[in-house]
N, C-alpha and C positions, 0 to 999 in steps of 0.2 A: 553497397551498404556497409560492408566491413571496412574499417580503417587500416589496421595493421595485422593483427592476428585473428584469423577466423577459424577457430577450432570448435569442436563440439561443446566445449565449455561455454562458449559465448552464443550458442544456439538455443532456441526454445521451441515451442509448439509449431508444428508444420514447417520446420526448417527456417523460421524467421530468426533474424539476429535479435539479441536481447534488447537492443535499443528500439527496434521496431516493435517488439513485443511489449516493451514498457509503454510505448506510445499507445498501443491498443488497449492495454490495461488502464492507462490514464483516461482514455475516452470512455471506457466502460464505467469507471468510477465517476467521471464527470456526468454521464447520463443518469447514473443511479442517484447522484446528488440532486440533479434537476428534478427527477421523478419524486425524490423524497420531499423536496420543497413543494411541488405541486400537490402531492398527497396530503401534506400537512395543511396547505391552504384550503383544499377542498373539505377536509375533515373539520377544520377549525370553524367553518361556517355553520356546521350542524351542532357541534357541542365542543366543550373544552375539556381536556384531560391533561394530567401531568405528563403522560406519555408523549404528547406533542412536543414538549420541550426537549426530550431526548431525541426525537426524530429531527428537530431543527438542528440540534448539536451534531448529530451524525451526518446530516446533509451538508452542514458547513465544513465539517472535517473532510468529507469526500471531495468537496470543491476546492478547499484550501490545499489539499494534497495533490490533486490532479492538474489544476490550472498551470502551475509552474512548468510541469513537464510538457504540456501541450504548447504553451507559449514559447518555451525554449526550443522545441523541435520546429515550430512554425517559423521562428526567426532564424533558424539554422545556427544557433549559438548554444551548442550542447556543452554544458558544464556539469560537474558532479554536484554542484550546489543546488541545481534545479530538482534533483531527486530527493534531497533531504526532507522537505516538508511532507512528501508522500510517505517516506519511510518512517518518520517520527509519528505522524498522525495515525497511520495504519498500524504501527506497532502498539500504540496506546489502545486503539480500537480492538485489535486482536486480543490483547491481554484482558481487557474488560469483558469482551464477549466470551472468552474461554472461562474466566472466573465465574461469570453469571451463568453460563451453561452448566458448569460442573456443580455449582451450588444448587441450581434449580433441579438438575437431574437427581442429585442426592436427596433433596427434599422430597421429590416425587416418588423415588424408589423406597423411601422409608414408610410411606403411607401404604396401607394394605391393599386398597382397591385401585391404586393408581399405577400399577406396574406397566400396563399396556400403554397408558398415556405417557409414562416416564420413558419407556423405550422409544416411542415415537418422538418425544421431545429431545431425546439424546441424538437421534439421527437428524432431526430438524435443526439442531444447533451445530452438531459436529460436521455435517457435510458441507454447509457453507463456510464453516471455519477452516476446514481442510482446503477448500478451493481458494479461500482468501490467502492462506499461507502460501499456497503454490503461486498465486499471482504476485504476492509480496516478494517471493524468491526471484521472480523474473525481473522485477524492478531493482532489487538489490544487486543482482548480477549485472544489470545495465549500469548501475551506479559504480560498481567495482571496475567495469570495463572502461568507462569514461574517466574514472579517477586514474587508472593505470595509464591510459593514453595521455592524460594531462601531465603526469609525472615524466613520461618518456619525452613529451614535447618540451618540457621545462628542464631537461637534462637530468632527470632522476633526483633521488634524495641527496646524492653526493656529487651531482653533475656540476657543470660549469656555472649554472645559474642558481645553484643552491645557496641558501643563506648560511654563512658560517659564523658560529658564535666566537667572539674574541677570547683568546686564551687569558685566564687570570694571571696576574703578575705575582 
């Protein structure tokens, strides 16, 4: 599994390498995107709500981020570019989720009778957010690992294949 350096820095859950872990994370996000699409389709037949648009967007983001990793691993062409859509879409999603969770929790805690519901809401938002950040960190470390191996393969930043800027006269 490991290409060059296999230290604990490049290992994740249950002793898997971060590239294997990122593939597992991509499959989890892919299945979540498919389930999101199916749930919106089922619910759209009963009634329409503005929430369905946000569910469609989140399902599309899940699929757009996970498909390049899955396809790249299946083809055996692992590049750092295949991780970028996942990292970008997930970072945007995490930021929006964190802001929405904090705002909703603050609003609920300011109401006098909603403290119990606010506490539940805090955990219902924060626990999945923490898990998502952990999964994001696995894919980010896989991105850094592949990027480092690409640089080593190409001769490094200042190696023999590095592009050198011409000196100004």
